[in-house]
N, C-alpha and C positions, 0 to 999 in steps of 0.2 A: 623499514617501520618508522612510522611518525611517534616520537616521544611527547606525552602531554606530563611537561615537566610543570608547568602554571596552567592550571585549567582557568585561571581568571583570564588568561589572553586568549582563548578561544572562542570566539565570537563568530556572527553570521560570514563576515569577509574568509576568516580563516577557513572555514568548512567550503566555501566557494572555491579558496585554493586549492583543497584537498580533493575537490570534487575533478578539477581541472588536470590535477596531478595524476590521478588514478584511471580517469576514463580510457586513455589509448589501450591500457592491459585490458580492462574490460570489454572494450570495442574487439579485440583481438581474439579473445577468448569467446565471443558471442556465440559462434557457431558450434565449438566444442561443447560449450553448455548445453546448447539444443539437443545435439548427439546423445550426451550423457543423460539427458532428461533430468538433471540437478547442475546447480551452477559448478564449473570448473573449479578446483580447490583454490587454484592462483586468484581468482576472481573473489573468491569468498575472504580470502586471507587478506586482499587488498584493501577490501571495504573496513575489515576488522583493524587492521595497522591503522588505517586512516581514520579510525575512531567513527565510522558513521553510524555506528548501532548504539553508540553514546548520547546523540543529539538528544533525545526524548527522554533520557534515562534521568532520575532524582539525582540532583547532587549529593544528597545526604546519605547516597550508595556508591559514589562515585562516578556520576555522569556530569553531564554537560550542562542539562536543563535549559536547552534553547528553545524558542518559542516555536510553535508549529510553523512559522512561514521558513524556517531554515530547514527545518526537515523535509517540507515540501520541494524547497530548491534541492535539495539532495536528491530526494527522490526523482524528480524530473529530469537533473541533469544527469544522473546515472542512467535513468532510462534512455535517454538520448544516444548513450554510447551502448548501452546492452540493456534492452527491455526487461530480461529475464532478471538481471541484476539488481535494477530498479524496482522490480515487483518485490523482490525477497526483502528487500530493504524497507520497502514501504509495510509488509506485511509486518515482518518483525519489528520494525519501527513503532509500529501500531501497538503493538503487543508490550514492548518497552514503555510506551507511554502509558498505556491502562495501569502497569503495575505503581505508578504513584496514587492510583485510588485503592490499592490492596492495602492491608494491613501491614504495617511497619515490619513485623516478624517475617512476611513473606518475601518483602523488598531485601532484606538481609539474607535470607535463604538462597534467593534467586543471585543478588549482584553482591553479596557481601564477601569481604576478603579479597577483592578488587578483580572478581571474576566477570566475564564478558556478560554469562548469563543468557546466552542467544534463545531467544524463545520463538518457536515455531508454533503451530497450531491453527484454531479455528474458531471465532465467536459467536458464531450463530449455534442455537442450543439443539445441536442435532442427536446427541446423548442424552442421559439422563443423571440426575445425581439423587440417591436414595439416603435418607438421615440416618446415622448409625453412630453410636457412642464415640464423641471425641470429633465428628466431622461426616464425611460424605462416601458413599459406595459410588463408584464411577463406572457407568456401563454405556456401550454403545458404538457406534462409528461416526466418524467424523470426515467429510470430504474436505479437499483443497488445504492441506496440511502444507503449505508453501514453505522451503527451507527446512524441511525435517531433517534432511541428509546432514547438516551442519548445525543442528540445535543441540542445546543442552538439557533445555527445560519445554515444556509445552502447556500451553494455555488454552482452554476450551469453556465453551458455553454449555451449560449443562441445563436440560430441563427437568421439570416435575415429571416424575413417573407417572403420577394419575392424570394430569391435566395437560402434560405436554408443553404447557407455557413455560416460558423464560423462569428460571431459577436461581443459580448461582453460575459465576465464573470462576475456574479454579487453576491453580498451578500445579503441576507435578514434574518429577524429572523424566527426562526423555525416556530414560531406560524402564520405565513402568509402563510405557505403551507399545504396541506392536504395529510396525506400519507395513500396509497392503499396498504394493507398486502397481496403480491402478492410472500412472499418468501416461496415458498414451493419447494424446491431444492434440488439437488445432495449432494453436498458438502459446506463446509462454512456455514452452517446452523445458526452457531450461530453469525454471522455478522450482521443480522437484515437489508440485504440491498434490501428494499422494494422499492415501485416505490413511486416517488414523482409528485404530481399534482399542477399546479399554474393555476388559472384561473383571470387574469386581475389584478394583483398584481402590484402596484407600487414601483419601486426603485430608489433612487435618483442617480443622476449620481455620486456623490461623492463615492457610493458604487460597483463602477463597471470598469472594467477595457478592454480594446481591446483585444480581444483573440490572433490576429495573434502577437502583441505586445509583451503578457505575454508568449506563447509558444516560441518565440524567446528569451526571455530574453531581451528585449529591453525596459522595462519599465523605464522610468523616475525616479520613486519613488525607483526602486532598488537601487540605487545610494545614497540613505539618510539613509545609515544605517553603522554601526561601522564595517562591513565587507563587501567583495563581494558575499556573499553568495546567494541573490535574484538577480544576474547578470547571474546566470545559466540558461540554457534553461528549461521552463518548460516540453517541450515535454521530453528531454531527463530524467528529473529529475522523471518525473511521470511513465514513462515506467521502468526505472530501480527498482523505489520503489515497484513495483508490483512483480519484480522478487524476490528482496530480501525476500518477503512473501513467495513466491512459494517455494524457497531455504529452508526457515525454516520448512515449511510442510514436504518438502522432508527429512530434517535430522529427523524430528519426524518419519516418514516411516521408516527410516533406524533403527533408535533404537529400534521402535517397532518390526520390522523384528528380530532383534538379539534378544531381550527378550523374543519373541513369540517362535522363532526356536530355542532357548537353552531347552527348554521344550519339543519339539515336537519327537515322536516316531512314526517309520512306524508301523502302524497296524498289518501289517502280520508278521512282523519279530521282532519287539520290538527294532530295531536299532535306534540309535540317528540321527535325520535329520541332526544336527550340525555336525556328523561326516562325513557325506557322501561328496565326492567331488564336485559334481553337484550343492549341496547347498552351499558349500563354494565360488565355481566361480562366482555363481549368486549373492553372497553378494559382492564379489570383484568388480565385474564390477558396480555394482549399486552403490557401495561405491566411486569409480572412477570418475563416471559420476558427483555425487554431489560435490565432491571436484574439478572437473573441472568447474563445473556452479560458485561454490565459488570464485575460482581463478579469472575467467573470470568478476566476479561483482567487487573484488578488483582490477582489472586494470582499471574498468569504474569509480569507485571512486579515483584513483589515478589520472585520466584525470579530474574529478569534482575539487578536490585539486589544481590540477597546475593552472586552470582557475580562481578559487578562490584567489590562489596567485597573478597572474597576474592582475585581473580585467578585463580581455579581454573577448569580447563576444565569443560564440561558432558560428562556420560556420556549414552550413548545412551539409557538411562532418563529422563534429564532431557529430551533433546532430544523423545522420544516423548510425555512427558506434555503439554510446551509446545504441540506440534503437535496433541494431541486437543483440549487445552483450547482453540486455537485454533477448530479446525475446531467444536468442539460449541457453541461462542458463537455462532459464524455460523449454526449451523444453528437455535439459537433465535432468532436473528433473522430469518431466513428464517420460521420459522412464525408469528411475531408479525406481520411483513410482510404475510403471505399472511391471516391471520386479521381484520387490519385492512382490507386491500381485502375481502374477502368480505363485510363489513359496512358496504361504504360506498354501496352502492345502485347503479342504472341509470347514474347521470350518471359514475360513475367508469371506465366503458368509453372514454369521449372521450380521445384524444391529451393535451388540454388540461387533464386532471385533475391535481392534483398526488399525490392517492393513487396514481393508476395508475403514475406516474411513480416514485414510491417504492417501490412493488412490484416493477415492473421494475429499479430499481436495486440494491435488495437482493438480488432473485433472481440477475441476473447477476454481482454480486460474489462472492456465496456459492457460485459454479462454478468459481471460481479452483482450480486444481490443487493448489496448496500447503495447502489446507484439505479436500481431498477427504474426506468424512466416512469411506467405507468403510475407505480407505487408513491414515487417521490413527488409526482406531479399533483395526485390524489390528495396527499398529506397536506402540500403546499395549498391547494386549493381548500381544504378544509378549513386550513390555519387562518386563511385569508378571509373566510366567511364565520370566524369568530370560535372555532372549535380551540379547545385547551388542552387536549390531550388525543 
């Protein structure tokens, strides 16, 4: 276990060192996590002990409060070792970051007393919140509760019962919600993204925040921190977080393609596949797409850093730009993974194939609603033509 005796010494470089230290263990457990359909306990413990989930947690409740670039590096780096581990860090890390916009009482409930406060859940408003005295009654079913098997708390987006439009985001103890094991899927099997079901659960108002306020980065609680980290738009942050996980999975695909193809020969002639020009061209194009995706993401984190430095709020045009760049970078990764899989030969059809697993993981990650290609493109186009919301 890594001791955090001096939080002031925990910076970006220290997190990179910790990623390097735990990645081999996560890689060794990747297949076991897929078979379990949730992260192997050893992998989850390694990430907790390395402080991965504290990266975006407010310093006022014991977190590192590091910038989003550091969280992105952790998600991408761990996804290169084990895509499901990176995905769980991405989802829980996003929820931990969102807590910086919640009332201070909620932050204390979740993280106070030195608790890890591991938050699973779903941020889309699939269920409902009905006003009751002192808070809300929560009902419904939410899909894709990544990491729920290891969670202590749950964060959920809730719609208005009458309009079904966005209303509030809430946090509740894990024990207050039921889990329906629906996670029989194509890829990211180790993420354990099962359905969550609530039937008339009471959540006090202190553990809630207006959804539109949080997504726009306008929470009054976001100003009560040592940095401007929580003034950023949740809409922009969440979409880019998903893209960083897809990038890590695509890098994993590229590494496995090189590893496998270096050993492949043509059955009929015995020629080495790695020496054939079409294979080299396929590799070059996929590598360029993945690199381009990474550069697009770096540009987005430059934008985040600029807004953190200024403390200004992100406009609709800013949010649209980030969401589109997240979506387009994920699409580049999807294209690269598909190209690599197509050039991996007949043996890649077996479930034991690392290339097949990489293909599945990238394509499942890229299906996330927050980086829906068509929606993000339309939003960006509208913003470029002058729309303000």
